[in-house]
DRENPA-3360 file (N, C-alpha, C; in nm, 2 decimals, always signed):
BEGIN
1 = MTANQDLH = +15.46/+1.89/+18.50/+15.44/+1.80/+18.39/+15.49/+1.85/+18.26 ~ +15.55/+1.76/+18.19/+15.61/+1.80/+18.06/+15.51/+1.79/+17.95 ~ +15.54/+1.84/+17.84/+15.45/+1.83/+17.72/+15.43/+1.69/+17.68 ~ +15.54/+1.61/+17.69/+15.54/+1.47/+17.65/+15.45/+1.39/+17.74 ~ +15.45/+1.42/+17.87/+15.37/+1.35/+17.97/+15.22/+1.39/+17.95 ~ +15.19/+1.52/+17.92/+15.06/+1.56/+17.89/+15.00/+1.49/+17.76 ~ +15.09/+1.48/+17.66/+15.05/+1.41/+17.54/+15.02/+1.26/+17.57 ~ +15.11/+1.20/+17.64/+15.09/+1.06/+17.68/+14.96/+1.04/+17.76;
9 = DEVLARKD = +14.93/+1.12/+17.85/+14.81/+1.11/+17.93/+14.69/+1.13/+17.84 ~ +14.69/+1.22/+17.75/+14.58/+1.24/+17.66/+14.56/+1.12/+17.57 ~ +14.67/+1.06/+17.52/+14.65/+0.93/+17.44/+14.59/+0.82/+17.52 ~ +14.63/+0.81/+17.65/+14.57/+0.71/+17.74/+14.42/+0.74/+17.76 ~ +14.39/+0.86/+17.78/+14.25/+0.90/+17.81/+14.17/+0.87/+17.68 ~ +14.22/+0.90/+17.57/+14.15/+0.87/+17.44/+14.13/+0.72/+17.42 ~ +14.23/+0.64/+17.45/+14.21/+0.50/+17.45/+14.11/+0.45/+17.54 ~ +14.10/+0.50/+17.66/+14.00/+0.46/+17.76/+13.86/+0.50/+17.70;
17 = RLLKVFLT = +13.84/+0.61/+17.64/+13.71/+0.65/+17.58/+13.68/+0.55/+17.47 ~ +13.77/+0.52/+17.39/+13.75/+0.43/+17.28/+13.72/+0.29/+17.33 ~ +13.79/+0.25/+17.44/+13.76/+0.12/+17.50/+13.62/+0.11/+17.55 ~ +13.58/+0.22/+17.62/+13.44/+0.23/+17.67/+13.34/+0.21/+17.56 ~ +13.36/+0.29/+17.45/+13.27/+0.28/+17.34/+13.26/+0.14/+17.28 ~ +13.38/+0.08/+17.26/+13.39/-0.05/+17.20/+13.32/-0.15/+17.28 ~ +13.35/-0.16/+17.41/+13.29/-0.25/+17.50/+13.14/-0.23/+17.51 ~ +13.09/-0.11/+17.50/+12.95/-0.08/+17.50/+12.89/-0.13/+17.37;
25 = LVGVTDLL = +12.95/-0.11/+17.26/+12.89/-0.16/+17.13/+12.88/-0.31/+17.13 ~ +12.99/-0.38/+17.17/+12.99/-0.53/+17.17/+12.89/-0.57/+17.27 ~ +12.89/-0.51/+17.39/+12.79/-0.55/+17.49/+12.65/-0.53/+17.45 ~ +12.61/-0.42/+17.39/+12.47/-0.40/+17.34/+12.44/-0.51/+17.24 ~ +12.53/-0.53/+17.14/+12.51/-0.63/+17.04/+12.48/-0.77/+17.10 ~ +12.56/-0.81/+17.20/+12.54/-0.94/+17.26/+12.42/-0.94/+17.35 ~ +12.38/-0.83/+17.41/+12.26/-0.82/+17.49/+12.14/-0.85/+17.41 ~ +12.14/-0.81/+17.28/+12.03/-0.83/+17.19/+11.99/-0.97/+17.17;
33 = AIVVVFLP = +12.08/-1.06/+17.20/+12.06/-1.21/+17.19/+11.95/-1.25/+17.28 ~ +11.92/-1.18/+17.39/+11.82/-1.21/+17.48/+11.68/-1.23/+17.41 ~ +11.66/-1.16/+17.30/+11.53/-1.17/+17.23/+11.51/-1.31/+17.18 ~ +11.61/-1.38/+17.14/+11.60/-1.52/+17.09/+11.54/-1.61/+17.20 ~ +11.57/-1.58/+17.32/+11.52/-1.67/+17.43/+11.36/-1.68/+17.42 ~ +11.30/-1.57/+17.38/+11.15/-1.56/+17.38/+11.09/-1.58/+17.24 ~ +11.17/-1.62/+17.14/+11.11/-1.63/+17.01/+11.03/-1.77/+17.00 ~ +10.92/-1.76/+16.93/+10.85/-1.89/+16.90/+10.94/-1.98/+16.82;
41 = ETWLAWAH = +10.91/-2.11/+16.83/+10.99/-2.21/+16.76/+10.98/-2.19/+16.61 ~ +10.87/-2.15/+16.56/+10.86/-2.13/+16.42/+10.95/-2.02/+16.37 ~ +10.97/-1.92/+16.45/+11.07/-1.81/+16.41/+11.21/-1.86/+16.42 ~ +11.24/-1.95/+16.51/+11.38/-2.01/+16.52/+11.40/-2.09/+16.39 ~ +11.30/-2.17/+16.35/+11.31/-2.25/+16.23/+11.33/-2.16/+16.11 ~ +11.25/-2.06/+16.10/+11.26/-1.97/+15.99/+11.40/-1.90/+15.98 ~ +11.45/-1.86/+16.09/+11.59/-1.79/+16.10/+11.70/-1.89/+16.06 ~ +11.68/-2.01/+16.11/+11.78/-2.12/+16.07/+11.79/-2.14/+15.92;
49 = EAVGLGTL = +11.67/-2.15/+15.86/+11.67/-2.17/+15.72/+11.71/-2.05/+15.64 ~ +11.67/-1.93/+15.69/+11.70/-1.80/+15.62/+11.85/-1.78/+15.61 ~ +11.93/-1.82/+15.71/+12.07/-1.80/+15.70/+12.15/-1.92/+15.63 ~ +12.07/-2.01/+15.57/+12.13/-2.11/+15.49/+12.17/-2.23/+15.56 ~ +12.12/-2.26/+15.68/+12.16/-2.38/+15.75/+12.07/-2.49/+15.74 ~ +11.97/-2.48/+15.65/+11.87/-2.59/+15.62/+11.76/-2.59/+15.73 ~ +11.69/-2.70/+15.73/+11.58/-2.72/+15.82/+11.63/-2.74/+15.96 ~ +11.57/-2.67/+16.05/+11.60/-2.68/+16.20/+11.57/-2.82/+16.24;
57 = PPGRIVGY = +11.66/-2.89/+16.30/+11.63/-3.03/+16.34/+11.53/-3.02/+16.46 ~ +11.44/-3.13/+16.46/+11.34/-3.13/+16.57/+11.41/-3.18/+16.70 ~ +11.34/-3.15/+16.80/+11.38/-3.20/+16.93/+11.40/-3.09/+17.04 ~ +11.37/-3.13/+17.16/+11.38/-3.03/+17.27/+11.52/-2.97/+17.28 ~ +11.63/-3.05/+17.26/+11.76/-3.01/+17.29/+11.80/-2.89/+17.19 ~ +11.75/-2.89/+17.07/+11.78/-2.79/+16.98/+11.73/-2.65/+17.03 ~ +11.60/-2.65/+17.07/+11.54/-2.53/+17.12/+11.61/-2.48/+17.25 ~ +11.64/-2.58/+17.33/+11.71/-2.55/+17.46/+11.85/-2.49/+17.43;
65 = MARSTSLV = +11.93/-2.55/+17.34/+12.06/-2.50/+17.31/+12.05/-2.35/+17.24 ~ +11.96/-2.33/+17.15/+11.94/-2.20/+17.09/+11.91/-2.10/+17.20 ~ +11.81/-2.13/+17.29/+11.77/-2.03/+17.39/+11.87/-2.01/+17.50 ~ +11.93/-2.12/+17.55/+12.02/-2.11/+17.66/+12.15/-2.04/+17.61 ~ +12.20/-2.07/+17.49/+12.31/-2.00/+17.43/+12.28/-1.85/+17.42 ~ +12.16/-1.82/+17.37/+12.13/-1.68/+17.36/+12.12/-1.61/+17.49 ~ +12.07/-1.68/+17.59/+12.07/-1.62/+17.73/+12.22/-1.59/+17.78 ~ +12.31/-1.69/+17.75/+12.45/-1.67/+17.79/+12.51/-1.55/+17.72;
73 = YGIHGAML = +12.48/-1.53/+17.59/+12.53/-1.42/+17.51/+12.47/-1.29/+17.58 ~ +12.35/-1.29/+17.61/+12.29/-1.17/+17.68/+12.36/-1.14/+17.81 ~ +12.38/-1.24/+17.89/+12.45/-1.21/+18.02/+12.59/-1.16/+17.99 ~ +12.65/-1.22/+17.89/+12.79/-1.17/+17.85/+12.78/-1.02/+17.81 ~ +12.68/-0.98/+17.73/+12.67/-0.84/+17.69/+12.65/-0.75/+17.81 ~ +12.57/-0.80/+17.91/+12.55/-0.72/+18.03/+12.68/-0.70/+18.11 ~ +12.76/-0.81/+18.11/+12.89/-0.80/+18.18/+12.98/-0.70/+18.11 ~ +12.98/-0.70/+17.97/+13.06/-0.60/+17.90/+13.02/-0.46/+17.93;
81 = LAMASDVA = +12.89/-0.44/+17.94/+12.84/-0.31/+17.97/+12.88/-0.26/+18.11 ~ +12.88/-0.36/+18.21/+12.93/-0.33/+18.34/+13.08/-0.29/+18.34 ~ +13.16/-0.36/+18.26/+13.30/-0.33/+18.25/+13.32/-0.19/+18.18 ~ +13.24/-0.17/+18.08/+13.25/-0.04/+18.01/+13.22/+0.08/+18.10 ~ +13.14/+0.06/+18.21/+13.10/+0.17/+18.29/+13.21/+0.23/+18.37 ~ +13.32/+0.15/+18.39/+13.44/+0.21/+18.46/+13.56/+0.13/+18.41 ~ +13.61/+0.16/+18.30/+13.73/+0.08/+18.24/+13.85/+0.10/+18.33 ~ +13.87/+0.21/+18.39/+13.99/+0.22/+18.48/+13.98/+0.13/+18.59;
89 = HYRSLVRW = +13.87/+0.12/+18.66/+13.85/+0.03/+18.77/+13.86/-0.12/+18.73 ~ +13.80/-0.16/+18.61/+13.80/-0.29/+18.57/+13.91/-0.33/+18.47 ~ +14.01/-0.25/+18.46/+14.12/-0.27/+18.36/+14.18/-0.41/+18.36 ~ +14.21/-0.46/+18.48/+14.27/-0.59/+18.48/+14.18/-0.70/+18.44 ~ +14.05/-0.68/+18.47/+13.95/-0.78/+18.42/+13.93/-0.76/+18.27 ~ +13.92/-0.64/+18.22/+13.91/-0.62/+18.08/+14.03/-0.68/+18.00 ~ +14.15/-0.66/+18.05/+14.27/-0.71/+17.99/+14.26/-0.87/+17.99 ~ +14.22/-0.93/+18.10/+14.21/-1.07/+18.11/+14.10/-1.12/+18.01;
97 = YGRVIAVA = +13.99/-1.05/+18.00/+13.88/-1.08/+17.91/+13.93/-1.07/+17.76 ~ +14.01/-0.97/+17.73/+14.06/-0.96/+17.60/+14.15/-1.08/+17.56 ~ +14.23/-1.13/+17.65/+14.31/-1.24/+17.62/+14.22/-1.37/+17.60 ~ +14.13/-1.39/+17.69/+14.05/-1.51/+17.69/+13.96/-1.51/+17.57 ~ +13.90/-1.40/+17.53/+13.81/-1.39/+17.42/+13.89/-1.41/+17.29 ~ +14.01/-1.36/+17.28/+14.09/-1.39/+17.16/+14.12/-1.54/+17.14 ~ +14.15/-1.60/+17.25/+14.18/-1.75/+17.24/+14.05/-1.82/+17.21 ~ +13.94/-1.78/+17.27/+13.81/-1.84/+17.25/+13.77/-1.83/+17.10;
105 = GLILVGVD = +13.80/-1.71/+17.04/+13.78/-1.69/+16.90/+13.85/-1.79/+16.81 ~ +13.98/-1.82/+16.85/+14.05/-1.92/+16.77/+13.99/-2.06/+16.79 ~ +13.94/-2.09/+16.91/+13.88/-2.22/+16.93/+13.75/-2.22/+16.84 ~ +13.67/-2.11/+16.84/+13.55/-2.11/+16.76/+13.58/-2.13/+16.61 ~ +13.69/-2.08/+16.56/+13.72/-2.10/+16.42/+13.74/-2.25/+16.40 ~ +13.81/-2.32/+16.49/+13.82/-2.46/+16.48/+13.69/-2.54/+16.49 ~ +13.60/-2.49/+16.58/+13.47/-2.56/+16.59/+13.39/-2.53/+16.46 ~ +13.39/-2.41/+16.41/+13.32/-2.38/+16.29/+13.37/-2.47/+16.17;
113 = IAESMPVW = +13.50/-2.49/+16.16/+13.56/-2.57/+16.05/+13.52/-2.71/+16.07 ~ +13.53/-2.76/+16.20/+13.49/-2.90/+16.23/+13.35/-2.93/+16.20 ~ +13.26/-2.83/+16.22/+13.12/-2.85/+16.20/+13.07/-2.81/+16.06 ~ +13.17/-2.78/+15.97/+13.14/-2.74/+15.83/+13.05/-2.62/+15.82 ~ +13.07/-2.52/+15.91/+12.98/-2.40/+15.91/+13.02/-2.32/+15.78 ~ +12.93/-2.24/+15.73/+12.97/-2.16/+15.61/+13.08/-2.06/+15.65 ~ +13.16/-2.03/+15.55/+13.27/-1.94/+15.57/+13.22/-1.80/+15.63 ~ +13.11/-1.75/+15.58/+13.06/-1.62/+15.64/+13.04/-1.64/+15.79;
121 = WTVFEGIA = +13.00/-1.75/+15.84/+12.97/-1.78/+15.98/+13.10/-1.77/+16.06 ~ +13.20/-1.84/+16.00/+13.33/-1.84/+16.07/+13.39/-1.70/+16.07 ~ +13.38/-1.62/+15.97/+13.43/-1.49/+15.97/+13.36/-1.40/+16.07 ~ +13.22/-1.41/+16.08/+13.15/-1.33/+16.17/+13.15/-1.38/+16.31 ~ +13.19/-1.50/+16.33/+13.19/-1.55/+16.47/+13.34/-1.56/+16.51 ~ +13.40/-1.67/+16.47/+13.54/-1.69/+16.52/+13.64/-1.58/+16.50 ~ +13.65/-1.54/+16.37/+13.75/-1.44/+16.34/+13.71/-1.30/+16.40 ~ +13.58/-1.27/+16.40/+13.54/-1.15/+16.46/+13.57/-1.15/+16.61;
129 = VVGIGVVI = +13.55/-1.26/+16.68/+13.58/-1.27/+16.82/+13.73/-1.25/+16.85 ~ +13.81/-1.31/+16.77/+13.96/-1.29/+16.78/+13.99/-1.14/+16.77 ~ +13.93/-1.08/+16.67/+13.95/-0.93/+16.65/+13.90/-0.85/+16.77 ~ +13.79/-0.89/+16.83/+13.74/-0.81/+16.94/+13.84/-0.82/+17.05 ~ +13.90/-0.94/+17.08/+14.00/-0.96/+17.18/+14.12/-0.87/+17.15 ~ +14.17/-0.87/+17.03/+14.29/-0.79/+16.99/+14.26/-0.64/+17.01 ~ +14.14/-0.59/+16.97/+14.11/-0.45/+16.98/+14.11/-0.41/+17.13 ~ +14.05/-0.50/+17.21/+14.04/-0.47/+17.36/+14.18/-0.46/+17.41;
137 = LKLCHDGL = +14.27/-0.55/+17.38/+14.40/-0.55/+17.43/+14.48/-0.43/+17.38 ~ +14.46/-0.39/+17.26/+14.53/-0.27/+17.21/+14.48/-0.14/+17.28 ~ +14.35/-0.14/+17.32/+14.30/-0.02/+17.39/+14.33/-0.03/+17.54 ~ +14.37/-0.14/+17.59/+14.41/-0.14/+17.73/+14.55/-0.09/+17.75 ~ +14.60/-0.01/+17.66/+14.73/+0.06/+17.67/+14.85/-0.02/+17.65 ~ +14.85/-0.15/+17.69/+14.98/-0.22/+17.70/+14.98/-0.34/+17.62 ~ +14.88/-0.37/+17.54/+14.89/-0.49/+17.46/+14.88/-0.62/+17.52 ~ +14.94/-0.72/+17.46/+14.92/-0.86/+17.50/+15.01/-0.90/+17.63;
145 = GSRAA = +15.12/-0.85/+17.64/+15.21/-0.90/+17.74/+15.23/-0.83/+17.87 ~ +15.21/-0.70/+17.87/+15.24/-0.62/+17.99/+15.14/-0.64/+18.10 ~ +15.18/-0.63/+18.22/+15.10/-0.64/+18.34/+15.06/-0.51/+18.40 ~ +15.10/-0.40/+18.34/+15.07/-0.27/+18.39/+14.93/-0.24/+18.41 ~ +14.89/-0.17/+18.51/+14.75/-0.14/+18.54/+14.73/+0.00/+18.48;
% end
C-alpha cells in the first residue's frame, strides 16, 4: 500500500465515523417524537400555541394527525439508528435515503410556503431536511451521482 492509499482509506474511515454519528444524532432526535404520541390533548394545544401557531383546531383528525405523524417520525428515527449501526453494510440504502430526504426537504419547503408556515418553521423543517440529505450524501464518499459502494 502506498502512502496515498493509506491516506485515502483513513479519509473514508473518518467519513464513515462521521456518518455514523450524524445518522445517530438525527435518529435520536426523530425518535424523541414518540413522546408526542402519549401527550395529553391539553399539552398538544399548549405546544401549538407556544410556537405561535394559534389555537389548536378542535376535532379528532387533528389529534390523530399530530400523534400518527409523531409515531412515523419515531419509526424514522429508529430506522436511522439501524442504518447507523453498520454504515458500510447499509451504504447503498443510506445513499438512497440521502437522495430521497433531500428531495423531500424541497417538497416540504413548498408545503410550508403553501400553508403559510412561519419562516422559522420552514428553515427548521424543509431547509434542514435538505441539509440532512446533502450531508449524508457528502459523507457517503461519493456525493450525489456516483454508484460506487
